[in-house]
Structures are given as structure tokens and as C-alpha cells.
C-alpha positions in Angstrom: -17.6 -9.6 4.7 -19.1 -12.4 2.3 -20.9 -11.5 -1.0 -24.4 -12.2 0.9 -23.4 -9.4 3.4 -22.1 -7.0 0.7 -25.3 -7.5 -1.3 -27.5 -7.0 1.8 -25.4 -4.1 3.0 -25.9 -2.2 -0.6 -29.7 -3.0 -0.6 -30.1 -1.2 2.7 -27.9 1.7 1.7 -29.9 1.9 -1.4 -33.1 2.2 0.7 -31.4 4.8 3.1 -30.7 7.2 0.0 -34.3 6.6 -1.5 -35.9 7.5 1.9 -33.7 10.2 2.2 -34.3 11.7 -1.3 -38.2 11.2 -0.8 -37.7 13.4 2.1 -36.0 16.1 0.0 -39.0 15.9 -2.4 -41.3 16.5 0.1 -39.7 19.2 2.0 -38.8 21.1 -1.3 -41.9 20.1 -3.5 -42.3 23.6 -4.9 -38.6 23.7 -6.1 -39.0 20.2 -7.9 -42.0 21.5 -9.7 -40.6 24.9 -10.7 -39.2 25.1 -14.0 -36.1 27.1 -13.1 -34.9 25.3 -10.2 -35.8 21.8 -11.1 -32.1 21.0 -12.4 -30.7 22.6 -9.1 -32.7 20.6 -6.8 -32.5 17.3 -9.0 -28.5 17.8 -9.0 -28.0 18.8 -5.4 -30.9 16.6 -3.6 -30.8 13.7 -6.1 -27.5 13.3 -8.5 -25.1 13.6 -5.4 -26.7 11.1 -3.5 -27.3 8.5 -6.1 -25.3 5.4 -5.7 -25.0 4.4 -9.3 -21.7 5.3 -10.5 -20.8 6.9 -7.3 -17.9 4.2 -6.6 -16.5 4.7 -10.2 -16.5 8.5 -9.7 -15.0 8.2 -6.5 -12.5 6.0 -7.4 -11.3 8.2 -10.5 -11.1 11.0 -7.9 -8.8 9.4 -5.6 -6.7 7.9 -8.6 -6.1 11.4 -10.5 -7.3 14.4 -8.3 -3.7 14.4 -6.3 -1.9 14.3 -10.0 -4.0 17.1 -11.7 -5.1 19.2 -9.0 -1.9 21.6 -9.3 -2.9 22.3 -12.9 -6.7 23.4 -12.0 -7.4 26.9 -11.4 -8.0 27.6 -7.6 -11.6 27.9 -7.7 -12.3 24.8 -9.9 -10.2 22.7 -7.3 -11.7 24.2 -4.3 -15.1 23.2 -5.8 -13.9 19.8 -6.5 -12.6 19.3 -3.1 -15.8 20.3 -1.7 -17.7 17.8 -4.0 -15.4 15.0 -2.9 -15.8 15.8 0.8 -19.4 15.7 0.8 -19.4 12.7 -1.1 -17.1 10.9 1.3 -19.1 12.2 4.4 -22.5 11.4 2.8 -21.3 7.9 1.9 -19.8 7.3 5.3 -23.0 8.1 7.0 -25.4 6.1 4.6 -22.9 3.2 5.2 -23.0 3.2 8.7 -26.7 3.9 8.9 -27.5 1.0 6.5 -25.5 -1.0 9.0 -27.9 0.1 11.9 -31.0 -0.8 9.5 -29.7 -4.1 8.9 -28.8 -4.8 12.8 -32.6 -3.9 13.3 -33.3 -7.2 11.3 -34.7 -5.1 8.2 -36.8 -7.3 5.9 -36.1 -5.4 2.6 -39.1 -3.4 2.6 -39.3 0.3 1.9 -39.0 2.6 4.7 -41.9 4.7 6.0 -41.2 8.3 6.5 -41.8 7.7 10.3 -39.5 4.7 10.1 -36.7 6.6 8.4 -37.1 9.5 10.7 -36.8 7.3 13.9 -33.7 5.5 12.1 -32.1 8.8 11.7 -32.5 9.8 15.3 -31.4 6.8 16.7 -28.3 6.8 14.2 -27.5 10.1 15.7 -23.9 11.7 14.8 -25.6 15.5 15.2 -21.9 16.8 14.5 -21.6 15.3 11.3 -24.8 15.9 10.2 -24.5 19.5 11.0 -21.1 19.3 8.9 -23.0 17.6 6.1 -25.6 20.6 5.9 -22.7 23.3 6.1 -21.0 21.7 3.0 -24.4 21.4 1.1 -24.9 25.2 1.8 -21.6 26.1 1.0 -21.8 24.3 -2.5 -25.0 25.8 -3.4 -24.0 29.2 -2.6 -20.4 28.9 -4.2 -21.7 27.3 -7.5 -24.2 30.0 -7.6 -21.9 32.8 -7.3 -19.4 31.4 -9.7 -22.0 30.5 -12.5 -23.3 34.0 -12.4 -20.0 35.7 -12.9 -19.9 36.9 -16.6 -16.4 35.4 -17.0 -17.7 31.7 -16.3 -19.2 31.0 -19.7 -15.8 32.0 -21.4 -13.8 29.7 -19.0 -15.9 26.3 -19.1 -14.8 25.4 -22.7 -11.2 25.7 -22.2 -11.5 24.0 -19.0 -13.5 21.2 -20.5 -10.8 20.5 -23.0 -7.9 20.5 -20.6 -10.3 18.1 -18.3 -10.3 15.8 -21.5 -6.7 16.1 -22.4 -5.7 15.1 -18.6 -8.2 12.1 -18.6 -10.4 13.7 -15.9 -13.5 14.5 -17.7 -15.7 12.8 -15.1 -14.6 15.0 -12.4 -14.9 18.1 -14.1 -18.4 17.2 -15.4 -19.6 17.0 -11.7 -18.3 20.4 -11.4 -20.0 21.6 -14.7 -23.0 19.6 -13.8 -23.5 22.0 -11.0 -22.9 25.3 -12.7 -25.5 24.6 -15.1 -27.8 23.4 -12.5 -27.8 26.8 -10.6 -27.5 29.1 -14.0 -31.3 29.4 -14.8 -32.2 30.6 -11.1 -32.6 34.1 -10.3 -31.1 35.7 -7.4 -34.5 36.2 -5.5 -35.6 32.7 -6.2 -31.9 31.2 -5.0 -31.9 33.6 -1.9 -35.6 32.3 -0.8 -34.4 28.5 -1.5 -31.3 29.0 0.4 -33.2 30.4 3.4 -35.7 27.6 3.1 -32.9 24.6 2.9 -31.1 26.2 6.0 -34.2 26.6 8.0 -36.1 23.2 7.3 -32.9 21.0 7.4 -31.8 22.8 10.6 -35.5 22.1 12.1 -35.1 18.6 11.0 -31.9 18.1 12.8 -33.1 19.9 16.0 -36.4 17.8 15.9 -34.2 14.6 15.8 -31.6 15.3 18.2 -33.2 17.7 20.6 -35.5 15.1 21.7 -32.7 12.9 22.0 -30.5 15.1 24.2 -33.7 15.6 26.5 -34.0 11.6 26.9 -30.3 11.4 28.0 -30.7 14.4 30.4 -33.8 12.8 31.7 -31.7 9.6 32.3 
């Protein structure tokens, strides 16, 4: 792939991410404006989808994680692995969807919500989308539970120091960001948020792919 093609693909990918984040902001607008949930939704619905620095982060993960994972606590290792898994899956889906956008002679303009939804439906990959949602919900629940254990506050500082000594601070910083993002959220609000995310995202998946299934059956 030449430089021109690579640039076009990157631009298309940036637009896919922008449109996806815009959808999240509309679906969960209340939580993007509620003071105690702003860090949580911005981290899980924006930061992990942001392309800026993602390539460098993933390269660091590939280069160092295997070397240092045996030195990490099981919970930290598990949480980091799910972040890496989500990054890999999301990046793959975004890249393939961007290729589809280019194949449809995209002119570089911002996608409308209707255009994005239609592209999402045509792209398909329902099992992968379901797995993506499962990992997001798993990450949210896991980080919330761990962040609200009384001992968590006492473990962060030594873990941060160890990450610095091992040269993997950016990796640990991602985990720490997630902990800090969910820490201010009350159990009641978090339970309502998780329920809404699972409900809205499942509805979105079904509205996209159930109609696709009906069309295939009709054919």
C-alpha cells in the first residue's frame, strides 16, 4: 500500500471513529453531562477509541507485555489483557470498516448518523460486534469492582512505581486511568449505566443485523 492509500485509509478510519464516538455521545448524553460519570464515559467511550497514540501504545504492549506479565499481579495482568484484546478487536473492525467506506467512493465528508448506521449494517460482523460489547461490559464491571475495594488505593502507588522501574508506565497508566474513571461513580448510578449500555447497544446491534437477516431470508 502506497503513502497515498495509507493516508486515505487513515482518514477514513478517523472518520469511522469520530462517527462512532458521536453515536455514543448521543446514546449516553445524560452520562456525558453528569459530573460523577464524565470521566468514566469519556474513558470507555472516547479514550479507548482515540487513534492518537494508539499505535505507539499497542507497539509498547507487544514489545513489553510478554516480558513483564509474570511480574504483575493476576488482577492487573487480566485487566491489561482485556484492554489489549479490546484495542485489537476495535482496531481491526475500524480498519475493515474504513476499507469498506473507501470502496464506496467516500469523498472525505463527515458521515451523517444515517450514513454511519447504514455502513455499520452493510459491514456486518455481528459475532465480532457482540464480542466487542461483551468485552466493554466486562471491562466496566471489573474495573468498577476493583476500584471500589478498600485495598485498591493502597496498591496503586507501589504498582505505579514497579511499572516505572520495568519501563511499562504507559501500559499501567491505561489501567490506572480506568480505575480512576469509575472511582467517583456511586453503585446506584453505575448499575443504571451498565443496564442502559447493555440495553441500548444490544438494541443497536439487533436493529442493524436483524433487518439484514430478514433480507437474507427473503432472498
